C-alpha positions in Angstrom: 110.5 67.0 90.2 110.2 70.5 88.4 107.0 71.3 85.4 110.3 71.4 83.2 111.3 67.9 83.4 107.6 66.6 83.4 107.1 68.3 80.4 110.1 66.9 78.8 109.3 63.0 80.1 105.4 63.9 78.8 107.2 64.5 75.6 109.5 61.5 75.2 112.4 63.3 75.8 114.3 61.4 79.0 117.5 62.7 78.8 119.4 62.7 82.0 119.8 65.7 83.6 122.5 66.4 86.3 122.2 68.0 89.5 126.1 70.2 89.1 127.6 69.6 92.7 125.5 67.3 94.1 126.2 64.3 93.2 123.5 63.2 91.4 125.1 62.9 87.5 125.6 59.6 86.5 128.0 58.0 83.9 125.0 57.3 81.7 124.6 61.3 81.8 128.5 61.9 80.9 128.4 59.1 78.1 125.1 60.7 76.6 127.0 63.5 76.7 129.4 62.4 75.3 128.0 60.4 72.8 130.0 57.3 73.8 129.0 54.1 75.6 128.6 53.5 79.4 131.6 51.4 79.1 133.9 53.9 77.5 133.4 56.1 80.1 133.6 53.6 83.1 137.0 52.6 81.5 138.0 56.4 81.8 137.2 56.1 85.0 139.2 53.3 85.9 142.0 54.4 84.1 142.0 52.0 81.6 144.4 52.6 78.7 142.3 50.9 75.7 140.6 54.7 75.1 141.6 57.5 72.5 143.4 59.9 73.8 140.5 62.2 72.2 138.0 60.4 73.1 139.5 60.3 76.7 140.4 64.3 76.6 136.3 65.3 75.7 134.9 62.2 78.8 137.8 63.9 81.5 136.4 67.5 79.9 132.7 66.2 80.9 133.7 64.5 84.3 135.7 68.0 85.3 132.8 70.2 84.5 130.0 68.2 86.6 132.5 68.0 88.7 132.1 64.2 88.8 133.4 62.2 92.1 134.7 58.7 92.1 135.0 56.2 95.0 138.6 57.1 97.2 141.1 55.3 96.0 142.3 52.3 98.6 145.1 53.1 100.9 149.2 52.6 99.8 150.1 49.7 100.6 153.9 48.3 101.0 153.7 46.5 97.2 152.4 50.2 95.8 155.1 52.5 94.3 155.6 56.4 92.9 157.1 56.8 89.4 159.5 59.0 89.1 159.8 61.3 85.6 163.7 63.0 85.2 162.8 65.4 81.6 166.5 63.7 81.2 169.1 61.3 82.6 172.4 62.1 81.6 173.1 65.2 84.5 175.1 64.0 87.5 172.7 65.5 89.6 170.0 63.3 88.8 171.7 60.6 91.0 171.3 62.4 93.9 167.6 63.2 93.1 167.2 59.4 93.0 169.1 59.2 96.1 167.1 61.5 97.9 164.2 60.3 96.8 164.8 56.1 97.7 165.6 57.2 101.0 162.4 58.0 101.8 160.6 55.5 99.8 162.8 52.9 101.6 161.4 53.9 105.3 157.7 54.0 103.7 158.3 50.5 102.1 157.0 51.8 99.0 159.0 51.0 95.3 159.9 53.5 93.0 159.4 53.4 88.8 162.3 55.4 87.2 161.4 57.1 83.5 162.3 59.6 81.1 161.4 62.4 78.4 164.4 62.6 76.6 165.1 66.3 77.2 161.4 67.1 76.8 159.5 69.2 79.4 155.9 67.3 78.8 155.5 63.6 78.6 153.9 62.8 75.7 150.1 62.1 75.3 150.6 58.8 75.1 152.2 58.8 78.8 148.9 59.2 80.5 147.5 55.8 79.4 150.1 53.9 80.6 150.7 55.3 84.5 146.8 55.1 84.4 147.4 51.6 83.7 150.1 51.0 86.5 148.2 53.3 89.1 151.8 54.6 90.7 150.7 56.1 94.3 152.2 59.1 92.9 154.5 60.7 90.9 157.4 63.1 91.1 158.7 64.5 88.1 162.2 66.7 87.7 162.2 69.2 85.7 159.5 68.3 83.4 155.6 68.8 84.3 152.6 66.9 83.4 150.3 69.2 80.8 146.9 70.8 81.8 145.0 67.4 80.5 146.9 65.4 82.1 146.6 67.4 85.5 143.2 66.6 84.8 143.3 62.6 84.0 146.2 62.1 87.0 143.6 64.4 89.8 140.4 61.9 88.1 142.6 59.3 89.3 143.5 60.1 92.7 147.4 60.2 91.6 149.1 63.2 93.6 152.0 64.5 91.9 154.4 67.2 92.9 157.0 69.0 90.9 161.3 69.6 91.8 161.9 72.7 90.6 160.1 73.6 87.1 158.7 75.8 85.1 155.4 74.8 86.9 156.6 76.6 89.7 154.6 79.7 88.7 151.2 77.9 88.9 150.0 77.8 92.6 147.4 74.5 92.0 150.9 72.4 91.3 152.7 71.6 94.2 156.4 72.0 94.1 159.8 72.3 95.3 162.7 73.9 94.5 165.9 75.7 95.7 165.8 79.5 95.5 167.7 79.9 92.0 167.5 83.8 91.7 169.5 83.9 95.3 171.9 81.0 93.9 172.7 83.4 91.3 173.1 86.6 93.1 175.3 84.9 95.1 177.8 83.5 92.9 177.7 87.0 90.8 178.5 89.0 93.7 181.3 86.7 94.8 182.9 87.4 91.8 181.7 91.0 91.5 183.8 91.4 94.7 186.7 89.7 93.7 187.3 92.8 91.2 185.6 91.4 88.0 184.0 93.5 85.5 183.7 91.2 82.5 181.2 88.6 83.6 179.2 85.9 81.8 176.5 83.4 82.7 176.1 79.6 81.1 172.7 79.0 82.7 170.4 75.9 81.5 167.6 75.7 79.1 165.9 78.8 78.7 162.6 77.4 79.3 162.9 76.5 82.3 162.1 78.7 85.7 165.7 77.9 87.3 167.5 78.8 84.7 166.2 81.7 84.4 165.6 82.6 87.9 169.8 82.3 88.2 170.4 84.6 85.4 167.7 87.2 87.1 170.2 86.8 90.1 173.4 87.4 88.0 171.5 90.4 86.5 170.2 92.0 89.6 174.0 91.5 91.1 175.4 93.8 88.4 172.8 96.3 88.6 173.4 96.2 92.3 177.0 97.4 91.9 175.9 99.7 88.9 178.1 97.3 86.1 176.3 96.6 82.6 175.5 93.2 81.1 176.7 92.6 78.1 174.0 90.9 76.7 176.3 88.5 74.5 177.5 87.3 77.8 174.5 85.7 78.5 174.1 82.2 77.8 171.5 79.2 77.6 172.2 75.4 77.1 171.6 71.8 78.4 173.4 71.2 81.7 176.0 69.6 80.4 179.9 69.6 80.4 179.4 69.3 76.3 177.5 72.7 75.9 179.7 74.4 79.1 182.7 73.3 76.7 181.1 75.0 73.4 179.7 78.4 75.1 183.0 78.1 77.3 185.7 78.5 74.2 183.3 80.8 72.3 183.3 83.1 75.0 187.2 82.9 75.9 188.2 83.0 72.3 187.0 86.4 71.9 189.2 89.3 72.1 187.0 91.1 74.7 186.9 87.4 76.8 184.9 87.4 80.2 187.5 87.3 83.7 185.1 85.3 85.0 181.9 82.6 84.6 178.9 82.2 86.4 178.2 78.1 85.1 174.4 76.9 85.6 175.7 73.5 86.6 178.6 71.8 88.0 179.0 69.7 85.2 178.7 72.9 82.7 181.5 74.0 84.7 183.6 71.4 84.6 183.5 72.1 80.6 184.4 75.8 80.9 187.5 74.7 83.2 188.2 72.5 79.7 187.7 75.3 77.5 190.1 77.2 79.4 193.1 74.8 79.6 192.6 74.3 75.7 192.8 78.0 75.2 196.0 78.1 78.0 194.2 80.0 80.0 195.1 79.9 84.0 192.0 79.3 86.5 191.4 81.2 88.4 195.0 83.6 87.4 193.3 84.3 83.8 189.7 83.3 84.7 187.3 82.6 87.8 184.3 79.6 87.4 182.0 79.5 89.8 179.4 76.3 89.1 176.3 75.0 90.4 174.3 72.1 92.0 177.9 71.0 94.3 177.8 67.6 93.2 180.5 65.9 94.7 183.3 65.7 92.1 183.4 69.7 92.6 185.3 69.1 95.2 187.9 67.1 93.8 188.5 68.3 90.2 191.5 71.0 89.7 191.4 73.4 90.9 188.4 72.2 93.0 185.1 74.3 92.0 183.8 77.4 93.4 179.6 76.4 93.3 176.5 76.9 94.6 175.3 74.4 96.8 171.7 73.2 95.9 170.5 70.7 98.2 169.6 68.4 96.1 168.8 65.3 97.9 166.9 67.3 100.5 164.5 68.5 97.5 163.9 65.2 96.2 163.0 63.6 99.4 160.6 66.4 100.3 158.7 66.1 97.2 158.3 62.1 97.5 156.9 63.1 101.6 155.0 65.6 100.3 153.4 62.6 96.9 153.6 59.8 100.1 151.2 62.7 102.5 149.2 63.7 99.2 148.2 59.8 98.6 146.9 59.4 102.3 144.8 62.5 101.9 147.3 65.1 103.7 146.8 68.1 101.8 150.3 70.3 102.3 150.9 73.2 104.4 151.9 74.8 101.1 152.1 74.0 97.0 155.9 75.8 97.0 158.6 75.1 98.9 162.0 76.6 98.5 165.0 75.2 99.8 167.9 77.6 100.9 171.2 78.2 98.8 174.2 78.8 99.8 177.8 79.6 98.4 180.7 77.0 98.9 184.2 79.1 97.8 186.9 76.8 96.3 190.1 77.6 94.5 188.7 78.1 91.3 188.0 81.8 91.7 190.4 84.5 92.2 190.7 88.3 92.0 190.6 89.3 88.6 193.1 89.3 86.4 195.2 92.7 87.1 193.9 93.3 90.6 
């Protein structure tokens, strides 16, 4: 014992002094510093839901500061499950994500619990309590991500998580699986420029989603490469739905200087653009060329069949799920970011610019 500690004991001050990073910090130490009972700290450590969010956050902060380590979680069994969390479930591509996840979990004997955040990109503050109570084997987030506090809580409970194509991709500490969205936007726009189009518009996804911005960045880069200016009013952001594709498509195509080509950020947005063109009496591809994104099966069956960027949704989901299962077994990923290849699939919705 050091002289300083002896002096404290002699004076009657027996406050536990943590030895940070050497495993000597106790639950009592944490409880004393936060000003709560040992039972409350124990509840946080065990993932109990009956702790106020503010109190939980304080306890988690001190646990992180002292690098407190709890016993390793038990290994997975066939009765365990992963949580699959979407930012919203009203998109056709969600079916392909689910199929990709289940292809892996079925083979592993693991169940899947599906949830959605009604269009939000971070779970609400109450989400963590329910998740810690269920203690899933891991969590796969799709176009959403946990907040910093939620990340700490999940890590504290040894619950691994991976995100699929979300704005968390900018953080190296968050394992992320995506596709090369910049390249996809570049390929789509180059194709249209090579067909002679010079007035091109883009309707991408929400501006606060990385993949949406990356596709627009590829769109802009193709313009820069060809020496063609981008018309600011021809760059639109919206949800990945047919409704928004129709609304923005109508607004763009009803202009006197309407674009001759539109690159849509999803196949469903492209479906909305095709309907807008039809309503306005425009021929596709005679008057307007349209490119989508994702290559969902319906893209090959609509009239005209849709030129689109193939995004390997099932492979992305399967890769993310395998990463979660590996992390749950204590196997770290070789890299924290995996980008799968995108490629252009040319069909009948694109053709030479009018007059060419």
